[in-house]
C-alpha positions as a Markdown table, in Angstrom:
| # | Residue | x | y | z |
|---|---|---|---|---|
| 1 | Met | 5.3 | -0.5 | -18.8 |
| 2 | Thr | 4.9 | -4.1 | -19.9 |
| 3 | Val | 1.2 | -3.7 | -20.6 |
| 4 | Ser | 0.2 | -1.3 | -23.3 |
| 5 | Leu | -2.2 | 1.5 | -22.6 |
| 6 | Glu | -4.4 | 0.2 | -25.4 |
| 7 | Gln | -4.8 | -3.2 | -23.6 |
| 8 | Leu | -5.6 | -1.4 | -20.4 |
| 9 | Arg | -8.3 | 0.7 | -22.1 |
| 10 | Arg | -10.1 | -2.6 | -22.9 |
| 11 | Cys | -10.3 | -3.5 | -19.2 |
| 12 | His | -13.6 | -3.1 | -17.2 |
| 13 | Val | -12.4 | -3.3 | -13.6 |
| 14 | Ala | -9.1 | -2.5 | -11.7 |
| 15 | Val | -8.2 | -4.1 | -8.4 |
| 16 | Asp | -5.5 | -3.2 | -5.9 |
| 17 | Met | -5.3 | -5.9 | -3.2 |
| 18 | Gly | -2.9 | -4.9 | -0.5 |
| 19 | Ala | -2.0 | -6.4 | 2.8 |
| 20 | Ala | -4.0 | -3.7 | 4.6 |
| 21 | Arg | -6.8 | -2.7 | 2.2 |
| 22 | Thr | -8.5 | -3.8 | -0.9 |
| 23 | Arg | -9.7 | -1.3 | -3.5 |
| 24 | Val | -11.8 | -1.9 | -6.6 |
| 25 | Phe | -12.3 | 0.6 | -9.5 |
| 26 | Val | -15.0 | 0.0 | -12.1 |
| 27 | Lys | -14.9 | 1.9 | -15.4 |
| 28 | Gly | -17.7 | 4.4 | -15.5 |
| 29 | Ala | -18.5 | 4.0 | -11.8 |
| 30 | Gly | -15.2 | 5.0 | -10.1 |
| 31 | Leu | -13.9 | 3.7 | -6.8 |
| 32 | Val | -16.6 | 1.3 | -5.6 |
| 33 | Val | -14.6 | -0.6 | -2.8 |
| 34 | Asp | -12.1 | 0.6 | -0.3 |
| 35 | Glu | -12.2 | -1.8 | 2.7 |
| 36 | Pro | -9.6 | -3.6 | 4.9 |
| 37 | Ser | -8.3 | -6.9 | 3.5 |
| 38 | Ala | -9.8 | -9.1 | 6.2 |
| 39 | Ala | -12.5 | -11.8 | 6.4 |
| 40 | Ala | -14.0 | -13.4 | 9.5 |
| 41 | Val | -14.7 | -17.2 | 9.1 |
| 42 | Asn | -16.6 | -19.7 | 11.2 |
| 43 | Thr | -14.1 | -22.5 | 11.5 |
| 44 | Arg | -16.9 | -25.0 | 12.4 |
| 45 | Thr | -19.0 | -24.5 | 9.3 |
| 46 | Gly | -16.5 | -22.7 | 7.0 |
| 47 | Gly | -19.1 | -19.9 | 6.5 |
| 48 | Leu | -18.1 | -16.3 | 5.9 |
| 49 | Ile | -19.3 | -14.1 | 8.7 |
| 50 | Ala | -18.0 | -10.7 | 7.8 |
| 51 | Val | -15.5 | -9.0 | 5.4 |
| 52 | Gly | -13.8 | -5.6 | 5.3 |
| 53 | Arg | -14.3 | -3.1 | 8.1 |
| 54 | Phe | -16.5 | -5.4 | 10.2 |
| 55 | Ala | -14.0 | -8.2 | 10.0 |
| 56 | Glu | -11.2 | -5.8 | 10.9 |
| 57 | Glu | -13.1 | -4.7 | 14.0 |
| 58 | Met | -13.4 | -8.4 | 15.1 |
| 59 | Thr | -9.6 | -8.9 | 15.2 |
| 60 | Gly | -8.6 | -10.1 | 18.7 |
| 61 | Arg | -12.2 | -10.0 | 19.9 |
| 62 | Thr | -13.7 | -13.3 | 18.7 |
| 63 | Pro | -14.5 | -16.6 | 20.3 |
| 64 | Asp | -12.4 | -19.7 | 19.4 |
| 65 | Tyr | -14.6 | -20.8 | 16.5 |
| 66 | Ile | -14.3 | -17.5 | 14.7 |
| 67 | Arg | -11.1 | -16.7 | 12.9 |
| 68 | Val | -10.1 | -13.4 | 11.2 |
| 69 | Val | -8.0 | -14.2 | 8.2 |
| 70 | Arg | -6.0 | -12.0 | 5.8 |
| 71 | Pro | -5.8 | -13.5 | 2.3 |
| 72 | Val | -3.1 | -11.0 | 1.2 |
| 73 | Ser | 0.3 | -10.9 | 2.8 |
| 74 | Gly | 3.2 | -8.6 | 1.7 |
| 75 | Gly | 1.3 | -7.6 | -1.4 |
| 76 | Thr | 0.9 | -11.2 | -2.4 |
| 77 | Ile | -2.3 | -13.2 | -2.4 |
| 78 | Val | -1.6 | -16.2 | -0.2 |
| 79 | Asp | -5.1 | -17.7 | -0.1 |
| 80 | Ile | -6.8 | -17.6 | -3.5 |
| 81 | Glu | -10.1 | -19.1 | -2.5 |
| 82 | Met | -10.5 | -16.7 | 0.5 |
| 83 | Ala | -9.5 | -13.7 | -1.6 |
| 84 | Gln | -12.2 | -14.6 | -4.2 |
| 85 | Arg | -14.8 | -15.0 | -1.4 |
| 86 | Met | -13.8 | -11.7 | 0.1 |
| 87 | Leu | -13.9 | -9.8 | -3.2 |
| 88 | Arg | -17.4 | -11.2 | -4.0 |
| 89 | Gln | -18.8 | -9.9 | -0.8 |
| 90 | Leu | -17.0 | -6.6 | -1.0 |
| 91 | Ile | -18.2 | -5.9 | -4.6 |
| 92 | Gly | -21.8 | -6.9 | -3.9 |
| 93 | Glu | -24.4 | -8.8 | -5.8 |
| 94 | Lys | -25.7 | -5.8 | -7.8 |
| 95 | Leu | -22.3 | -4.9 | -9.2 |
| 96 | Arg | -21.4 | -8.6 | -9.9 |
| 97 | Arg | -24.5 | -8.9 | -12.0 |
| 98 | Thr | -23.4 | -5.8 | -14.0 |
| 99 | Leu | -19.9 | -7.2 | -14.6 |
| 100 | Arg | -21.3 | -10.6 | -15.6 |
| 101 | Arg | -23.1 | -8.9 | -18.5 |
| 102 | Lys | -19.7 | -8.1 | -20.1 |
| 103 | Pro | -19.2 | -10.7 | -22.8 |
| 104 | Arg | -15.4 | -10.7 | -22.2 |
| 105 | Leu | -14.7 | -9.3 | -18.8 |
| 106 | Arg | -11.2 | -7.9 | -18.5 |
| 107 | Ala | -9.5 | -7.0 | -15.3 |
| 108 | Ala | -6.3 | -5.1 | -14.4 |
| 109 | Val | -4.5 | -5.8 | -11.1 |
| 110 | Cys | -1.7 | -4.0 | -9.3 |
| 111 | Thr | 1.3 | -6.2 | -8.5 |
| 112 | Pro | 4.3 | -5.3 | -6.3 |
| 113 | His | 7.6 | -4.5 | -8.1 |
| 114 | Asp | 9.6 | -7.7 | -9.0 |
| 115 | Ala | 6.7 | -10.0 | -8.0 |
| 116 | Asp | 7.7 | -13.6 | -8.4 |
| 117 | Pro | 5.8 | -15.8 | -10.9 |
| 118 | Leu | 3.8 | -17.5 | -8.2 |
| 119 | Ser | 2.5 | -14.1 | -6.9 |
| 120 | Arg | 1.6 | -13.0 | -10.4 |
| 121 | Arg | -0.2 | -16.3 | -11.1 |
| 122 | Ala | -2.1 | -16.0 | -7.8 |
| 123 | Ala | -3.4 | -12.6 | -8.8 |
| 124 | Val | -4.5 | -13.9 | -12.2 |
| 125 | Glu | -6.2 | -17.0 | -10.8 |
| 126 | Thr | -8.1 | -14.8 | -8.3 |
| 127 | Met | -9.6 | -12.6 | -11.0 |
| 128 | Val | -10.3 | -15.6 | -13.3 |
| 129 | Gly | -12.3 | -17.2 | -10.5 |
| 130 | Leu | -14.4 | -14.1 | -10.4 |
| 131 | Gly | -15.3 | -14.3 | -14.1 |
| 132 | Ala | -12.5 | -12.4 | -15.8 |
| 133 | Arg | -11.6 | -13.7 | -19.2 |
| 134 | Arg | -8.3 | -11.8 | -19.4 |
| 135 | Val | -6.2 | -10.3 | -16.6 |
| 136 | Glu | -3.6 | -7.5 | -17.1 |
| 137 | Leu | -0.9 | -7.1 | -14.4 |
| 138 | Val | 0.5 | -3.6 | -13.8 |
| 139 | Asp | 3.4 | -2.6 | -11.6 |
| 140 | Thr | 2.1 | -0.8 | -8.5 |
| 141 | Leu | 4.9 | 1.8 | -8.9 |
| 142 | Ile | 3.7 | 2.9 | -12.3 |
| 143 | Ala | 0.0 | 2.9 | -11.3 |
| 144 | Ala | 0.7 | 5.0 | -8.2 |
| 145 | Ala | 2.8 | 7.5 | -10.2 |
| 146 | Val | 0.0 | 7.9 | -12.7 |
| 147 | Gly | -2.5 | 8.3 | -9.8 |
| 148 | Cys | -0.4 | 11.2 | -8.4 |
| 149 | Gly | -0.4 | 13.0 | -11.8 |
| 150 | Met | 3.3 | 12.5 | -12.3 |
| 151 | Pro | 4.5 | 12.8 | -16.0 |
| 152 | Val | 5.6 | 9.2 | -16.2 |
| 153 | Glu | 5.5 | 9.1 | -20.0 |
| 154 | Gln | 7.9 | 12.0 | -20.4 |
| 155 | Pro | 11.7 | 11.8 | -20.8 |
| 156 | Glu | 12.3 | 13.2 | -17.4 |
| 157 | Ala | 13.0 | 11.6 | -14.0 |
| 158 | Thr | 10.2 | 11.1 | -11.5 |
| 159 | Met | 10.8 | 9.4 | -8.1 |
| 160 | Ile | 8.0 | 7.7 | -6.2 |
| 161 | Leu | 8.0 | 6.1 | -2.7 |
| 162 | Val | 5.1 | 3.6 | -2.2 |
| 163 | Cys | 4.8 | 3.2 | 1.6 |
| 164 | Gly | 2.6 | 0.1 | 2.0 |
| 165 | Ser | 1.6 | -1.9 | 5.1 |
| 166 | Ala | 4.1 | -4.8 | 4.5 |
| 167 | Ser | 6.8 | -3.2 | 2.3 |
| 168 | Thr | 8.1 | 0.0 | 0.9 |
| 169 | Gln | 8.8 | 0.4 | -2.8 |
| 170 | Val | 10.9 | 3.1 | -4.2 |
| 171 | Ala | 11.6 | 3.8 | -7.9 |
| 172 | Val | 12.8 | 6.3 | -10.5 |
| 173 | Leu | 10.7 | 6.4 | -13.6 |
| 174 | Ser | 11.2 | 7.8 | -17.1 |
| 175 | Leu | 9.5 | 7.3 | -20.4 |
| 176 | Gly | 6.8 | 5.2 | -18.9 |
| 177 | Ala | 9.2 | 2.6 | -17.5 |
| 178 | Ile | 11.1 | 1.9 | -14.3 |
| 179 | Val | 14.7 | 2.9 | -14.6 |
| 180 | Thr | 15.8 | 1.5 | -11.2 |
| 181 | Ala | 13.7 | 0.3 | -8.2 |
| 182 | Glu | 14.0 | -1.3 | -4.8 |
| 183 | Arg | 11.5 | -3.3 | -2.7 |
| 184 | Ile | 12.2 | -2.9 | 1.0 |
| 185 | Pro | 10.6 | -5.4 | 3.4 |
| 186 | Val | 9.7 | -2.6 | 5.8 |
| 187 | Gly | 6.3 | -1.0 | 5.9 |
| 188 | Gly | 3.6 | 0.4 | 8.3 |
| 189 | Gln | 3.4 | -3.0 | 10.1 |
| 190 | Ala | 7.1 | -3.0 | 10.9 |
| 191 | Ile | 6.8 | 0.5 | 12.4 |
| 192 | Asp | 3.8 | -0.6 | 14.5 |
| 193 | Asn | 5.6 | -3.7 | 15.6 |
| 194 | Ala | 8.6 | -1.6 | 16.7 |
| 195 | Ile | 6.3 | 0.5 | 18.9 |
| 196 | Val | 4.7 | -2.6 | 20.4 |
| 197 | Gln | 8.0 | -4.2 | 21.1 |
| 198 | His | 9.3 | -1.0 | 22.7 |
| 199 | Leu | 6.3 | -0.9 | 25.1 |
| 200 | Arg | 6.7 | -4.6 | 26.0 |
| 201 | Gln | 10.4 | -4.3 | 26.8 |
| 202 | Arg | 10.4 | -0.9 | 28.4 |
| 203 | His | 7.1 | -0.8 | 30.2 |
| 204 | Ala | 6.1 | -4.5 | 30.4 |
| 205 | Leu | 2.8 | -3.5 | 28.6 |
| 206 | Met | 1.1 | -5.6 | 25.9 |
| 207 | Leu | -0.5 | -3.5 | 23.3 |
| 208 | Pro | -2.6 | -4.7 | 20.3 |
| 209 | Leu | -1.6 | -3.3 | 16.9 |
| 210 | Gln | -5.0 | -1.6 | 16.6 |
| 211 | Ser | -4.1 | 0.6 | 19.6 |
| 212 | Val | -0.9 | 2.0 | 18.2 |
| 213 | Arg | -2.8 | 4.8 | 16.5 |
| 214 | Pro | -2.8 | 7.1 | 19.6 |
| 215 | Leu | 1.0 | 7.1 | 19.6 |
| 216 | His | 1.0 | 8.0 | 15.9 |
| 217 | Ile | -1.1 | 11.0 | 16.8 |
| 218 | Ala | 1.2 | 11.8 | 19.7 |
| 219 | Leu | 4.1 | 12.0 | 17.3 |
| 220 | His | 2.2 | 14.7 | 15.4 |
| 221 | Gly | 3.6 | 18.2 | 16.1 |
| 222 | Asn | 6.6 | 18.0 | 13.8 |
| 223 | Gly | 6.2 | 14.3 | 13.9 |
| 224 | Ile | 9.3 | 12.1 | 14.2 |
| 225 | Asn | 11.4 | 15.2 | 14.8 |
| 226 | Gln | 12.0 | 16.5 | 18.4 |
| 227 | Asp | 9.3 | 19.1 | 18.5 |
| 228 | Gly | 6.3 | 16.8 | 19.3 |
| 229 | Pro | 4.7 | 16.3 | 22.7 |
| 230 | Glu | 6.9 | 14.9 | 25.4 |
| 231 | Ser | 4.6 | 12.0 | 26.5 |
| 232 | Thr | 1.2 | 10.4 | 26.0 |
| 233 | Glu | -1.0 | 8.0 | 28.0 |
| 234 | Ile | -1.4 | 4.5 | 26.6 |
| 235 | His | -3.7 | 1.7 | 27.8 |
| 236 | Gly | -2.8 | -1.9 | 27.6 |
| 237 | Arg | -2.4 | -5.2 | 29.5 |
| 238 | Asp | 0.4 | -5.8 | 32.1 |
| 239 | Val | 2.7 | -8.6 | 30.9 |
| 240 | Val | 3.2 | -10.0 | 34.5 |
| 241 | Thr | -0.3 | -9.7 | 36.1 |
| 242 | Gly | -2.4 | -9.7 | 33.0 |
| 243 | Leu | -4.5 | -6.8 | 34.3 |
| 244 | Ala | -5.3 | -3.6 | 32.5 |
| 245 | Arg | -2.8 | -0.8 | 33.1 |
| 246 | Ser | -2.1 | 2.7 | 31.8 |
| 247 | Val | 1.4 | 4.2 | 31.4 |
| 248 | His | 2.7 | 7.5 | 30.3 |
| 249 | Val | 5.0 | 6.8 | 27.3 |
| 250 | Asp | 8.0 | 9.1 | 26.5 |
| 251 | Thr | 7.6 | 9.9 | 22.8 |
| 252 | Ala | 11.3 | 10.6 | 22.5 |
| 253 | Ala | 12.0 | 7.0 | 23.3 |
| 254 | Val | 9.3 | 5.9 | 20.8 |
| 255 | Arg | 11.1 | 7.9 | 18.1 |
| 256 | Glu | 14.3 | 6.1 | 19.0 |
| 257 | Ala | 12.5 | 2.8 | 18.6 |
| 258 | Leu | 11.4 | 3.8 | 15.1 |
| 259 | His | 15.0 | 4.5 | 14.1 |
| 260 | Thr | 15.9 | 0.9 | 12.9 |
| 261 | Pro | 13.0 | 0.4 | 10.5 |
| 262 | Leu | 13.2 | 3.9 | 9.1 |
| 263 | Thr | 17.0 | 3.6 | 8.6 |
| 264 | Thr | 16.3 | 0.5 | 6.4 |
| 265 | Val | 14.0 | 2.6 | 4.2 |
| 266 | Leu | 16.7 | 5.3 | 3.9 |
| 267 | Asp | 19.2 | 2.7 | 2.8 |
| 268 | Gly | 16.8 | 1.5 | 0.1 |
| 269 | Ile | 16.4 | 5.1 | -1.2 |
| 270 | Gly | 20.1 | 5.6 | -1.2 |
| 271 | Gln | 20.6 | 2.3 | -3.2 |
| 272 | Val | 18.1 | 3.5 | -5.9 |
| 273 | Leu | 19.8 | 6.9 | -6.2 |
| 274 | Arg | 23.2 | 5.2 | -6.5 |
| 275 | Asp | 21.9 | 2.9 | -9.3 |
| 276 | Cys | 20.2 | 5.8 | -11.2 |
| 277 | Pro | 22.0 | 7.5 | -14.1 |
| 278 | Pro | 23.5 | 10.9 | -13.2 |
| 279 | Glu | 21.3 | 12.7 | -15.7 |
| 280 | Leu | 18.2 | 11.5 | -14.0 |
| 281 | Val | 19.5 | 12.2 | -10.5 |
| 282 | Ala | 20.1 | 15.8 | -11.6 |
| 283 | Asp | 16.4 | 16.1 | -12.5 |
| 284 | Leu | 15.4 | 14.9 | -9.0 |
| 285 | Val | 17.4 | 17.6 | -7.2 |
| 286 | Asp | 14.6 | 20.1 | -7.9 |
| 287 | Arg | 11.7 | 17.7 | -8.4 |
| 288 | Gly | 12.3 | 15.5 | -5.4 |
| 289 | Met | 10.2 | 12.4 | -4.6 |
| 290 | Thr | 6.5 | 11.9 | -4.1 |
| 291 | Met | 5.2 | 9.6 | -1.3 |
| 292 | Val | 2.0 | 7.5 | -1.6 |
| 293 | Gly | 0.5 | 4.7 | 0.3 |
| 294 | Gly | -1.3 | 4.6 | 3.7 |
| 295 | Ser | 1.9 | 4.6 | 5.7 |
| 296 | Ala | 3.0 | 7.9 | 3.9 |
| 297 | Leu | 0.7 | 9.6 | 6.4 |
| 298 | Leu | 2.9 | 8.7 | 9.4 |
| 299 | Pro | 3.4 | 12.1 | 11.0 |
| 300 | Gly | 6.9 | 13.6 | 10.3 |
| 301 | Leu | 8.0 | 10.8 | 7.9 |
| 302 | Asp | 8.2 | 13.2 | 5.0 |
| 303 | Thr | 10.3 | 15.7 | 7.1 |
| 304 | Met | 12.7 | 12.9 | 8.1 |
| 305 | Leu | 13.2 | 11.8 | 4.5 |
| 306 | Arg | 13.7 | 15.5 | 3.4 |
| 307 | Asp | 16.4 | 16.0 | 6.0 |
| 308 | Ala | 18.2 | 12.7 | 5.2 |
| 309 | Thr | 18.2 | 13.0 | 1.4 |
| 310 | Gly | 18.4 | 16.8 | 0.9 |
| 311 | Met | 15.6 | 16.5 | -1.7 |
| 312 | Pro | 12.1 | 17.9 | -1.7 |
| 313 | Val | 9.6 | 15.4 | -0.5 |
| 314 | His | 5.9 | 15.7 | -1.3 |
| 315 | Ile | 2.9 | 13.7 | -0.1 |
| 316 | Ala | 0.3 | 12.9 | -2.8 |
| 317 | Glu | -3.1 | 14.5 | -2.5 |
| 318 | Arg | -4.7 | 11.1 | -2.0 |
| 319 | Pro | -1.8 | 8.9 | -1.1 |
| 320 | Asp | -3.8 | 5.8 | 0.1 |
| 321 | Thr | -5.8 | 5.4 | -3.2 |
| 322 | Ala | -3.2 | 6.7 | -5.7 |
| 323 | Ala | -2.4 | 3.2 | -7.2 |
| 324 | Val | -6.0 | 2.1 | -7.9 |
| 325 | Leu | -7.0 | 5.6 | -9.1 |
| 326 | Gly | -4.0 | 5.6 | -11.5 |
| 327 | Leu | -5.0 | 2.2 | -12.8 |
| 328 | Gly | -8.5 | 3.6 | -13.2 |
| 329 | Ala | -7.2 | 6.6 | -15.2 |
| 330 | Met | -5.5 | 4.2 | -17.6 |
| 331 | Leu | -8.6 | 2.2 | -18.0 |
| 332 | Glu | -10.7 | 5.2 | -18.8 |
| 333 | Gly | -8.1 | 6.5 | -21.4 |
| 334 | Lys | -7.1 | 9.6 | -19.5 |
| 335 | Ile | -3.4 | 8.9 | -20.0 |
| 336 | Gln | -1.9 | 9.5 | -23.4 |
| 337 | Pro | 1.3 | 7.8 | -24.5 |
| 338 | Leu | 4.3 | 9.9 | -25.7 |
| 339 | Val | 4.2 | 10.1 | -29.5 |
| 340 | Leu | 7.4 | 10.7 | -31.3 |
| 341 | Asp | 7.5 | 12.1 | -34.8 |
| 342 | Pro | 9.2 | 9.7 | -37.2 |
| 343 | Leu | 12.7 | 10.8 | -38.3 |
| 344 | Ser | 12.7 | 12.1 | -41.8 |
| 345 | Gly | 15.5 | 11.0 | -44.1 |
């Protein structure tokens, strides 16, 4: 961990800005914001119309002069000004006044593994624009592992899989640091896009990403395995006529469409295990890996990973908020560093 626990204890607020959702944890108040990372803007006046859930519901349903923007892409803030405006509205005036009373406001922010300098600078500038005097950057992998209750500070291997909207991060941790890790450019959005493309090519049906959820539910049963329901009805727009149409989709064919993105995730997990020292891999045989992130809840994904790797696979109790809760636990001093007795001569 590049940031010491002592530095994190001095922070007042923790922020996890992902491509799908933004979460804010305030010391002493807990998780105060958990909303979609979206903002609706009036392009004529530049005014902000809605943020969070209300802006998310406007996607694809607005007139020409209203645009729904996402200031975070792939775990990186791509529009600093819009990210600041969105955060101000999500936090609210009352909480902003409370934070402004802090003489030297400190903030901690989750950043993706191996984030480039521009991404890290964007995260810092976003929080500085909101009044932070100092910003600490923490790797999402470590924050999520702490949020799951994993013993990251101990000299034993722990493996975590962060299934985000835009990417998947997998790492083996030991002694509070990342031993080996991979960031895979495949996440929940890639899985949804694979379903949308399958419906377009096989059934000539255009389906918005917001409507993919019924297929996720249809894959429930034993999920991506072969024991789920045989078909489900999906409503969309005909590619040729442009009229509304319903089709019965074979879920077995959908599982086949998901094969490519999920295979990429498996390749990344295999690369991490190959780069990991044998002693730590031996620890993982019994302990297995823990899945966090919103996409970890895709039905049957844990079963598929268990069958492919031969290791136990667990889903965290609160996988979607594990990273920000782990960062919050470090802010509140609930994580104690490993203390070694000095060697006596």
